[in-house]
N, C-alpha and C positions, 0 to 999 in steps of 0.2 A: 733576447740579447743577454749574454752571460755577464756575471758580476764584473769581471776584469774589463770587459769592453765598456760597461757603464761607467766604471771608474776612469778609464782612459778618456771617454767622451767628456765626462765632467771636468777632468783635469785640463783638457785642451780648451774647453769653454771658459774655464777659470783663467787660463793664461791669456786668452783673447780679451776677456773682461779686464784683466790687469793692464794690458797695453792701452785699451780704450780709456780706462780710468785715469791712468797716469799721463797719457799723451794728449787726449782731447781737451782738457781744461786749459792747457797752455796755449791753445790755438785761438782763443777768443780774447776779448778785452779783459784787462786785469785791473779791477777796481782796487783802491787802496784799502786793505784790511790790516790792522795792526797784527803782527805775528803772534802775540800772546792770545789775542782774541780768536784768531784763526785756529790755533792749536786747541783752544777750548772747544770751539765748534766741531773740530775734527774728532775729538775724543768722546764726545757725548753719545753718538750713536752706538759705538761699541760698549760704552758704559751702560747704556740702557739695556742692551741685550744681556750683559752680565747681570744686571739687576733682575731682569725677567727670569733668567735661568736660576739665580739664587732664590728668587721668590718661589719658583716651582719646586725646588728642592726643599725649601722650608715648609711648604704646604704638604709635601709628601711625608716629611719627618713628623709633622704635627699629627697626621692621621694614621701613621703606621707605628705601632708600639715598638717594633724592632728598630726602626730608624730613629725614633725618639730617644731610645736608650743608647744609641751610638753603636749598635751591633753592625758587623760587616754586612753589606748588602750583597745579594747574589749577583755574580758576574752576568752581565747581559740584561739585568733588570732595567726598567725605566729609570730608576734612581741612579743606578750605576752609569748608565748612558749619559744622563744629565750631568752627573758629577764629572765625567770625562769631558763633556762639552765645556763645562765651566773651566776645568783645568786648561784645556786647549785655548779657550778664549782669553784666559788670563795670560797665557804664554804669548799669544798674538798681541795683546794689548801692551805688555811689557816691551816687546820688540818694537812696536810702534812708538811707544813713549821714548825709547832710546834713539830711534832713527828718524822719525818724522821731523823733529826740530832741525836736523841737518838738512833734510830734503826740502823743507819749506824755504830755506835760504837760497836754494838754487832753482827750485821749480815753482815757487810762489804760493801764496796763501790759498788761492782758488783751487789749485791742484790738491793740496793737502786736505782742504775741506771736502772736496769730492771724494778723496780717498777714504775719509772718515764715514761719509754717508754710504759709500760702497761697502765699507767694512761692516757696518750695521746690517745691511741687506745680506751680505755673504755669511755673516755669523748666524743669521736666522735660517738661511739655507742649510748651513752645516748642522744646526740643531735639529731641524726637521729631517734632514737626510740621515742623521745618526740613528733615527728611530726606524730604519728599515729601507732607506732609499740610497744605496751606495753611490749612485751617480750624482745625486744632489749633495751628498756629503762631500764627495771629492771636489765638486764645483765649489762648495762653500769654503773648503780649506784652501784650494788654489786661489780663489778669488779674494781671500784674505791675505794669504802669504805672499803671492807673487807681486801685488802692487808695492808692498814694502821693499821687496828685493829689487824690483825694477826702479823704483824711485831712488833707492839708495845707490844703485849702480849708476844711474843717470847723473845723480848729483856728484858722485865721485868723479865721473868722466868730466863734468863741467869744472870741477875743482882743479883737476889735473891738466886740463887743456886750455 
């Protein structure tokens, strides 16, 4: 299977994942969870992945004289890839920080907590996939981004109707 097809399959699976992650939690019982506590639980998995990526980068910088001195890293090196994963993860987390508090109001605490757990898993897939598995990388990106888009769109729909 060529790279484009792997990326397409990963993206489609990420979209299916997003629908399941956002839709399924609202189908079951909704226990009372304070919104601030739910948001804390939702953001921890992504934060842990960021911590792991940052730790891996710090480890590389400690053992590599060039990295330790702040020299540019070669494009495509493991350090470069991990830095790009960290940047994308920060972008995804900022987007979630801006939009999930809105979504929790209309979709409930359980949905946003599940979105957070799913984000942690998807970020790990993105990180692993970035090191040579384009389908897994595409899945990881789509499975992180699309739940936020879907939850925001669904919340806007509920607000306006």
